[in-house]
ROLUMBA-151913 format. One record per residue (C-alpha): residue in three letters; x, y, z negated. Coordinates in pm, 1 decimal, always signed. Layout:
! residues N
resn / u / v / w
ALA / X / Y / Z
...
! end
This chain:
! residues 374
resn / u / v / w
MET / -5999.8 / -2642.9 / -10594.1
SER / -5608.9 / -2592.2 / -10524.0
THR / -5342.4 / -2768.8 / -10765.1
ALA / -5010.1 / -2584.9 / -10813.0
PRO / -4721.1 / -2689.6 / -10589.6
ARG / -4514.6 / -2990.1 / -10681.5
LEU / -4128.5 / -2848.7 / -10833.2
THR / -3789.1 / -3029.2 / -10732.1
ALA / -3559.3 / -3116.9 / -11033.4
LEU / -3340.0 / -2830.2 / -10848.2
ASP / -3640.2 / -2535.4 / -10819.1
ALA / -3477.7 / -2313.1 / -11113.7
LEU / -3136.0 / -2368.8 / -10888.2
HIS / -3276.4 / -2241.5 / -10594.5
ARG / -3442.9 / -1974.0 / -10745.4
SER / -3140.1 / -1844.6 / -10886.3
LEU / -2947.3 / -1889.4 / -10517.5
GLY / -3196.5 / -1647.2 / -10373.3
ALA / -3359.7 / -1886.5 / -10196.6
THR / -3710.6 / -1772.3 / -9988.1
MET / -3951.6 / -2067.5 / -10105.5
THR / -4250.7 / -2211.9 / -9916.9
ASP / -4518.6 / -2479.6 / -9994.3
PHE / -4428.9 / -2781.6 / -9784.1
ALA / -4658.7 / -3039.6 / -9790.6
GLY / -4786.6 / -2982.6 / -10149.9
TRP / -4405.7 / -2891.6 / -10312.8
ASP / -4239.6 / -2575.6 / -10341.4
MET / -3932.0 / -2575.3 / -10130.3
PRO / -3611.8 / -2369.3 / -10022.1
LEU / -3668.9 / -2260.1 / -9672.4
ARG / -3353.7 / -2061.3 / -9635.0
TYR / -3103.1 / -1921.8 / -9839.8
ALA / -3020.0 / -1622.6 / -9637.6
SER / -2964.3 / -1666.0 / -9250.1
GLU / -3108.6 / -1993.2 / -9073.8
ARG / -2924.6 / -1940.6 / -8784.6
ASP / -2605.4 / -1948.9 / -9019.7
GLU / -2706.4 / -2251.0 / -9205.2
HIS / -2774.4 / -2438.9 / -8853.6
ASN / -2459.1 / -2318.6 / -8750.7
ALA / -2303.0 / -2470.5 / -9077.8
VAL / -2407.3 / -2795.0 / -9017.0
ARG / -2306.5 / -2830.7 / -8661.9
THR / -1958.2 / -2706.0 / -8738.8
ARG / -1884.6 / -2770.8 / -9110.7
ALA / -2193.4 / -2885.7 / -9381.3
GLY / -2518.7 / -2815.2 / -9531.3
LEU / -2624.5 / -2908.8 / -9857.0
PHE / -2994.5 / -3009.7 / -9866.8
ASP / -3258.9 / -3043.0 / -10109.8
LEU / -3519.3 / -3301.3 / -10007.1
SER / -3688.0 / -3409.5 / -10303.4
HIS / -4002.4 / -3388.6 / -10177.5
MET / -3953.8 / -3713.7 / -9977.2
GLY / -4155.9 / -4008.6 / -10079.2
GLU / -3965.9 / -4348.7 / -10242.9
ILE / -4214.4 / -4672.3 / -10259.6
THR / -4034.5 / -4971.4 / -10374.2
VAL / -4153.3 / -5301.7 / -10242.4
THR / -3999.7 / -5611.6 / -10427.4
GLY / -4098.4 / -5950.7 / -10482.8
PRO / -4036.8 / -6307.0 / -10301.3
GLU / -4242.3 / -6205.5 / -9978.0
ALA / -4120.1 / -5848.2 / -9996.4
ALA / -3976.1 / -5934.6 / -9628.2
ALA / -4264.8 / -6082.0 / -9510.6
PHE / -4526.4 / -5844.2 / -9637.5
LEU / -4321.5 / -5535.8 / -9481.9
SER / -4333.1 / -5733.7 / -9150.5
TYR / -4694.9 / -5752.6 / -9154.8
ALA / -4746.1 / -5391.3 / -9273.3
LEU / -4500.0 / -5207.6 / -9040.6
VAL / -4412.4 / -5261.6 / -8678.0
GLY / -4051.2 / -5299.7 / -8741.8
ASN / -3903.8 / -5698.4 / -8830.7
ILE / -3813.7 / -5621.7 / -9199.0
ALA / -3685.6 / -5936.0 / -9255.2
THR / -3360.1 / -5921.2 / -9048.0
ILE / -3211.1 / -5611.5 / -9237.6
GLY / -2906.4 / -5669.3 / -9342.9
SER / -2828.7 / -5578.3 / -9736.7
GLY / -2720.6 / -5271.3 / -9796.7
ARG / -2856.0 / -5144.2 / -9433.8
ALA / -3105.2 / -4931.1 / -9318.7
ARG / -3393.0 / -4918.2 / -9055.7
TYR / -3591.6 / -4685.9 / -8881.0
THR / -3971.7 / -4797.1 / -8843.2
MET / -4323.3 / -4679.8 / -8817.5
ILE / -4640.6 / -4785.8 / -9014.9
VAL / -4963.0 / -4772.5 / -8802.2
GLN / -5326.9 / -4797.2 / -8798.8
GLU / -5509.1 / -5122.0 / -8648.1
ASP / -5593.4 / -4938.2 / -8340.9
GLY / -5182.2 / -4853.4 / -8293.1
GLY / -5204.3 / -4458.7 / -8391.7
ILE / -4869.0 / -4355.8 / -8602.1
VAL / -4948.3 / -4320.8 / -8994.8
ASP / -4607.9 / -4228.4 / -9031.9
ASP / -4209.5 / -4271.3 / -8922.1
LEU / -4029.0 / -4429.8 / -9235.2
ILE / -3709.7 / -4543.4 / -9310.3
VAL / -3674.6 / -4875.6 / -9478.9
TYR / -3353.3 / -4948.7 / -9689.3
ARG / -3285.8 / -5322.3 / -9819.3
LEU / -3096.6 / -5287.7 / -10184.0
GLY / -3057.1 / -5548.0 / -10409.6
ALA / -2860.9 / -5888.4 / -10425.4
ALA / -2911.5 / -6159.3 / -10141.8
GLY / -3144.3 / -6385.4 / -10364.1
THR / -3348.4 / -6074.6 / -10502.0
PRO / -3406.7 / -5868.2 / -10184.8
GLU / -3555.8 / -5526.3 / -10305.0
TYR / -3681.8 / -5281.1 / -10053.1
MET / -3713.6 / -4883.1 / -10072.7
VAL / -3944.6 / -4736.0 / -9803.4
VAL / -3887.5 / -4346.2 / -9745.7
ALA / -4187.1 / -4183.9 / -9611.9
ASN / -4242.2 / -3776.9 / -9523.6
ALA / -4381.1 / -3616.9 / -9802.2
GLY / -4698.3 / -3475.2 / -9648.5
ASN / -4763.3 / -3873.0 / -9608.2
ALA / -4632.6 / -4028.8 / -9885.4
GLN / -4977.8 / -4090.1 / -10038.5
THR / -5138.4 / -4221.8 / -9742.9
VAL / -4856.8 / -4434.1 / -9702.7
LEU / -4844.8 / -4550.3 / -10067.5
ASP / -5231.8 / -4595.3 / -10038.7
ALA / -5183.5 / -4829.1 / -9702.3
LEU / -4890.4 / -5052.5 / -9842.6
THR / -5116.5 / -5118.1 / -10143.8
ALA / -5418.2 / -5214.9 / -9934.5
ARG / -5209.6 / -5443.9 / -9720.7
VAL / -5015.8 / -5621.9 / -9982.7
GLU / -5303.3 / -5825.5 / -10111.4
GLY / -5219.5 / -6196.8 / -10034.2
PHE / -4894.2 / -6140.5 / -10058.1
ASP / -4659.7 / -6201.1 / -10361.4
ALA / -4504.9 / -5884.3 / -10363.9
GLU / -4520.6 / -5617.4 / -10552.6
VAL / -4535.2 / -5171.5 / -10443.1
ARG / -4421.2 / -4988.3 / -10642.8
ASP / -4468.9 / -4564.0 / -10632.7
ASP / -4119.0 / -4436.4 / -10709.2
ARG / -4164.5 / -4081.0 / -10600.0
ASP / -4101.2 / -3935.3 / -10932.7
ALA / -3768.4 / -4170.5 / -11007.1
TYR / -3599.4 / -4012.9 / -10738.5
ALA / -3413.0 / -3650.8 / -10607.4
LEU / -3279.3 / -3653.2 / -10304.1
LEU / -2963.1 / -3428.7 / -10187.8
ALA / -2826.9 / -3444.1 / -9834.9
VAL / -2474.2 / -3351.0 / -9723.1
GLN / -2487.2 / -3303.4 / -9323.9
GLY / -2223.6 / -3204.4 / -9083.4
PRO / -1885.3 / -3314.1 / -8925.1
GLU / -1734.8 / -3215.4 / -9285.0
SER / -1932.4 / -3435.5 / -9493.4
PRO / -1721.6 / -3738.0 / -9521.9
ALA / -1431.7 / -3529.5 / -9646.6
ILE / -1649.4 / -3366.0 / -9895.9
MET / -1829.1 / -3677.0 / -10037.0
LYS / -1449.7 / -3844.2 / -10038.6
ALA / -1361.0 / -3542.4 / -10325.7
VAL / -1644.5 / -3646.1 / -10546.2
THR / -1680.0 / -4025.6 / -10484.4
ASP / -1455.1 / -4329.7 / -10449.3
ALA / -1715.7 / -4567.4 / -10273.2
ASP / -1606.9 / -4682.0 / -9953.5
LEU / -1791.7 / -4461.7 / -9736.0
ASP / -1510.3 / -4522.5 / -9420.4
GLY / -1691.2 / -4888.3 / -9439.8
LEU / -2015.9 / -4753.5 / -9467.4
LYS / -2170.6 / -4739.5 / -9158.5
TYR / -2470.3 / -4518.1 / -8986.8
TYR / -2788.2 / -4655.6 / -9127.2
ALA / -2622.3 / -4816.6 / -9419.5
GLY / -2676.3 / -4757.4 / -9789.4
LEU / -2499.3 / -4882.9 / -10078.0
PRO / -2490.8 / -4801.6 / -10460.6
GLY / -2218.1 / -4603.2 / -10615.5
THR / -2107.4 / -4310.1 / -10859.8
VAL / -2093.0 / -3938.6 / -10668.9
ALA / -1954.1 / -3677.8 / -10890.4
GLY / -2034.3 / -3943.9 / -11238.0
VAL / -2372.9 / -3974.3 / -11125.2
PRO / -2499.8 / -4329.1 / -11040.5
ALA / -2655.9 / -4284.2 / -10681.4
LEU / -2776.4 / -4472.9 / -10368.4
ILE / -2563.4 / -4344.9 / -10086.5
ALA / -2674.2 / -4362.5 / -9755.7
ARG / -2541.0 / -4283.8 / -9402.7
THR / -2839.9 / -4118.8 / -9274.9
GLY / -2990.6 / -3756.6 / -9194.2
TYR / -3237.6 / -3588.6 / -8981.7
THR / -2960.3 / -3316.9 / -8799.5
GLY / -2791.8 / -3475.9 / -8518.4
GLU / -2487.8 / -3488.5 / -8717.6
ASP / -2281.9 / -3711.9 / -8950.6
GLY / -2379.8 / -3698.6 / -9299.7
PHE / -2499.6 / -3848.5 / -9656.2
GLU / -2823.6 / -3875.6 / -9830.0
LEU / -2781.1 / -3899.2 / -10218.9
PHE / -3075.1 / -4082.6 / -10401.7
VAL / -3033.2 / -4036.7 / -10822.6
ALA / -3237.6 / -3942.6 / -11067.3
PRO / -3396.2 / -3604.3 / -11103.0
GLU / -3213.6 / -3561.9 / -11437.0
HIS / -2872.0 / -3583.9 / -11251.1
ALA / -2975.9 / -3354.1 / -10950.4
GLU / -2848.9 / -3036.0 / -11082.1
ARG / -2520.1 / -3186.6 / -11197.3
LEU / -2480.1 / -3337.5 / -10839.5
TRP / -2527.6 / -3022.9 / -10660.6
ARG / -2298.5 / -2821.6 / -10826.2
ALA / -2021.1 / -3091.5 / -10773.9
LEU / -2109.3 / -3098.1 / -10428.6
THR / -2133.5 / -2731.6 / -10388.3
GLU / -1761.1 / -2681.4 / -10549.1
ALA / -1631.4 / -2978.6 / -10366.2
GLY / -1723.9 / -2869.9 / -10032.1
ALA / -1634.9 / -2455.2 / -10087.0
PRO / -1328.7 / -2538.0 / -9919.6
HIS / -1493.7 / -2702.2 / -9607.0
GLY / -1731.3 / -2436.3 / -9561.1
LEU / -2053.1 / -2617.9 / -9705.3
ILE / -2331.0 / -2392.2 / -9804.5
PRO / -2721.3 / -2457.0 / -9899.4
CYS / -2965.3 / -2520.3 / -9642.1
GLY / -3322.5 / -2461.4 / -9615.2
LEU / -3597.0 / -2659.5 / -9445.9
SER / -3608.1 / -2404.3 / -9144.6
CYS / -3254.4 / -2485.2 / -9033.9
ARG / -3356.0 / -2827.3 / -9078.4
ASP / -3601.6 / -2811.7 / -8856.2
THR / -3394.5 / -2673.7 / -8586.0
LEU / -3140.4 / -2882.3 / -8620.8
ARG / -3361.6 / -3213.7 / -8585.6
LEU / -3542.5 / -3043.1 / -8296.5
GLU / -3195.8 / -2993.6 / -8089.5
ALA / -3133.5 / -3374.3 / -8152.2
GLY / -3464.0 / -3461.8 / -8022.9
MET / -3582.8 / -3601.2 / -8353.7
PRO / -3963.8 / -3630.7 / -8391.2
LEU / -4148.5 / -3469.2 / -8647.0
TYR / -4462.4 / -3610.2 / -8819.8
GLY / -4772.8 / -3393.9 / -8717.9
HIS / -4572.3 / -3232.4 / -8417.7
GLU / -4462.1 / -3570.1 / -8209.1
LEU / -4618.5 / -3817.9 / -8420.6
THR / -4970.8 / -3865.0 / -8512.7
THR / -5264.7 / -4084.7 / -8547.5
ALA / -5371.2 / -4020.6 / -8198.7
LEU / -5049.6 / -4148.0 / -8030.5
THR / -4883.9 / -4520.7 / -8036.9
PRO / -4504.0 / -4582.3 / -8061.3
PHE / -4513.5 / -4635.1 / -7695.3
ASP / -4667.9 / -4301.0 / -7641.8
ALA / -4370.6 / -4141.2 / -7825.3
GLY / -4133.6 / -4304.1 / -7638.8
LEU / -4035.7 / -4469.9 / -7937.2
GLY / -4202.0 / -4825.3 / -7842.6
ARG / -3828.1 / -4965.9 / -7922.8
VAL / -3931.8 / -5027.9 / -8314.6
VAL / -4206.4 / -5186.1 / -8238.0
LYS / -4099.8 / -5561.4 / -8265.8
PHE / -4337.5 / -5820.7 / -8118.1
GLU / -4128.2 / -6136.4 / -8101.4
LYS / -4095.6 / -6116.7 / -8514.0
GLU / -4224.6 / -6416.3 / -8704.7
GLY / -4652.7 / -6339.1 / -8778.3
ASP / -4901.9 / -6114.3 / -8755.1
PHE / -4883.4 / -5758.2 / -8812.6
VAL / -5121.0 / -5476.5 / -8839.9
GLY / -5180.3 / -5334.9 / -8464.2
ARG / -5017.6 / -5593.9 / -8309.4
GLU / -5331.8 / -5620.2 / -8024.7
ALA / -5341.8 / -5230.4 / -7990.0
LEU / -5011.0 / -5170.8 / -7949.3
LYS / -4959.9 / -5508.6 / -7670.6
ALA / -5246.6 / -5270.0 / -7461.8
ALA / -5024.3 / -4980.0 / -7562.5
ALA / -4698.0 / -5101.6 / -7425.2
GLU / -4819.4 / -5263.0 / -7129.2
ARG / -5005.5 / -4887.6 / -7018.2
ALA / -4675.3 / -4681.6 / -7115.8
GLU / -4524.2 / -4933.4 / -6819.5
THR / -4770.0 / -4915.2 / -6585.6
ALA / -4949.9 / -4563.0 / -6635.6
PRO / -4810.1 / -4336.0 / -6900.7
PRO / -5049.0 / -4078.0 / -6969.2
ARG / -4814.5 / -3796.0 / -7070.8
LYS / -4440.6 / -3858.8 / -7139.5
LEU / -4250.2 / -3654.1 / -7441.7
VAL / -3973.4 / -3446.9 / -7265.1
GLY / -3736.9 / -3152.1 / -7339.3
LEU / -3825.4 / -2777.3 / -7192.8
VAL / -3535.3 / -2527.6 / -7208.1
ALA / -3653.0 / -2138.5 / -7156.3
GLU / -3511.3 / -1946.8 / -6885.9
GLY / -3658.8 / -1642.0 / -7040.3
ARG / -3611.1 / -1521.9 / -7412.2
ARG / -4010.5 / -1628.0 / -7558.5
VAL / -4009.2 / -1869.3 / -7790.6
PRO / -4274.4 / -2149.0 / -7716.8
ARG / -4484.8 / -2265.2 / -8040.6
ALA / -4663.7 / -2614.1 / -8072.5
GLY / -4968.8 / -2607.4 / -7922.1
PHE / -4908.0 / -2385.8 / -7670.8
SER / -5003.4 / -2514.1 / -7268.8
VAL / -4748.9 / -2652.2 / -7046.1
VAL / -4846.6 / -2546.6 / -6693.5
ALA / -4790.2 / -2652.8 / -6323.5
ASP / -4926.3 / -2510.0 / -5993.2
GLY / -5196.0 / -2337.1 / -6203.7
LYS / -5288.6 / -2593.7 / -6426.2
VAL / -5282.0 / -2736.2 / -6767.1
ILE / -5025.5 / -3070.2 / -6747.3
GLY / -4912.1 / -3068.9 / -7119.9
GLU / -4884.5 / -2929.9 / -7471.9
VAL / -4563.4 / -2810.3 / -7680.7
THR / -4540.6 / -3007.8 / -7988.1
SER / -4242.0 / -2817.5 / -8157.8
GLY / -4065.8 / -2509.1 / -8039.7
ALA / -3773.7 / -2270.4 / -8150.2
PRO / -3524.7 / -2071.4 / -8073.1
SER / -3205.3 / -2314.5 / -8048.5
PRO / -2888.5 / -2158.7 / -8211.8
THR / -2661.5 / -2408.6 / -8073.2
LEU / -2799.4 / -2340.5 / -7711.3
GLY / -2860.6 / -1992.3 / -7708.2
LYS / -3209.2 / -2030.9 / -7588.6
PRO / -3563.1 / -2129.9 / -7668.9
ILE / -3619.2 / -2483.0 / -7658.8
ALA / -3926.2 / -2683.9 / -7692.9
MET / -4031.2 / -3082.4 / -7718.2
ALA / -4367.0 / -3128.1 / -7522.0
TYR / -4575.6 / -3395.3 / -7400.9
VAL / -4656.1 / -3355.2 / -7010.8
ASP / -4834.4 / -3539.8 / -6759.9
ALA / -4576.3 / -3838.2 / -6647.1
ALA / -4575.3 / -3717.0 / -6303.3
PHE / -4403.4 / -3395.1 / -6412.1
ALA / -4197.3 / -3576.3 / -6665.3
ALA / -3831.5 / -3623.5 / -6459.0
PRO / -3560.6 / -3443.2 / -6571.8
GLY / -3519.2 / -3130.0 / -6301.7
THR / -3901.4 / -3096.5 / -6254.5
GLU / -3991.5 / -2765.9 / -6059.7
GLY / -4244.8 / -2520.6 / -6134.6
VAL / -4321.3 / -2627.4 / -6505.8
GLY / -4362.2 / -2341.7 / -6762.2
VAL / -4535.2 / -2265.7 / -7079.9
ASP / -4843.7 / -2022.7 / -7146.4
ILE / -4715.7 / -1793.9 / -7389.7
ARG / -5003.8 / -1571.5 / -7514.3
GLY / -5121.2 / -1540.2 / -7129.4
THR / -4790.7 / -1551.0 / -6936.3
HIS / -4660.4 / -1841.5 / -6754.5
GLU / -4277.0 / -1866.9 / -6872.2
PRO / -4064.7 / -2084.7 / -6616.7
TYR / -3931.5 / -2386.8 / -6831.7
GLU / -3653.0 / -2662.4 / -6715.1
VAL / -3734.5 / -2993.7 / -6790.4
VAL / -3506.3 / -3177.5 / -6988.4
ALA / -3392.4 / -3516.5 / -7122.8
LEU / -3385.1 / -3545.5 / -7470.4
PRO / -3189.1 / -3471.5 / -7680.7
PHE / -3097.7 / -3108.1 / -7628.8
TYR / -2816.2 / -3186.5 / -7872.9
LYS / -2575.5 / -3506.3 / -7907.6
ARG / -2224.9 / -3466.9 / -8132.5
GLN / -1922.5 / -3615.9 / -8036.7
LYS / -1821.8 / -3876.8 / -8185.7
! end
């Protein structure tokens, strides 16, 4: 039996703006408002405004909150400073990736509180895993998905736009940090995070304040060329920035080491953690005989590779595309793919993608495809 998709607090607003809506992880979300390319380019050169209220917020509190999260996740949560955030992952016992996460440390020094932000499609799975793993710890796991709407302002003009609507210390707010503040009269957690490869802010607010905040940001952003942006350009932006997407570059069949993200696993932290032994073995494998590596591919022609297409060389299949799209910034199709380690070096000759029976030539490049100028 199919259930009706969930709606964000901004649903009526998106429709009034003429958004093309799509079902994404059980939510009705804006795919685009007008042109995906224009939305993408706005974020790269000016600013874009996103509704990301489908993301899953889980709050963890209690005296042993940090110790619990360090056990449940691969990162060392105890070393996150107050007001800082960290990219990490939750894995199965066998080391397979359940989801990639951002953990924010909130609350005062004496009473740490953590907000775990999961991908929309995995929020329930992550919640269930944390709830199961908290047993024996003096900590509480709370489903806060309905407590927040999430708006993001991304792009080089985002600091100027935000300064027009808040007196919070944005200059002192580093990348991967968050602070409570007031934005356009609305209480918010202001985080300097994003999924576009650009500078930007993510604003966690009560759902009843979402529309007021969206309208204020739209107004403040108008002189800076800000436009509303959908999930479609978010995907091309993160792909250019070489950022992994769960279900594509990250799956339960892969460990963080297989995905080239072994740096998020902290073996040196105190105490045991879920998946430790399997991840130790995966780390050794990745150093001695990595099966496949994640690489970038840039098309020589115009045909666009899609997830699941085979990567070929010398008439043999040597890998698989995980994400592919036309790149507005590079002006040609790009893809991320896992390929046999022997073919993973940038500049490797003779690599192609099988696009409906034709082996289209591709250049192997290091990720990311795009890096913003600081």
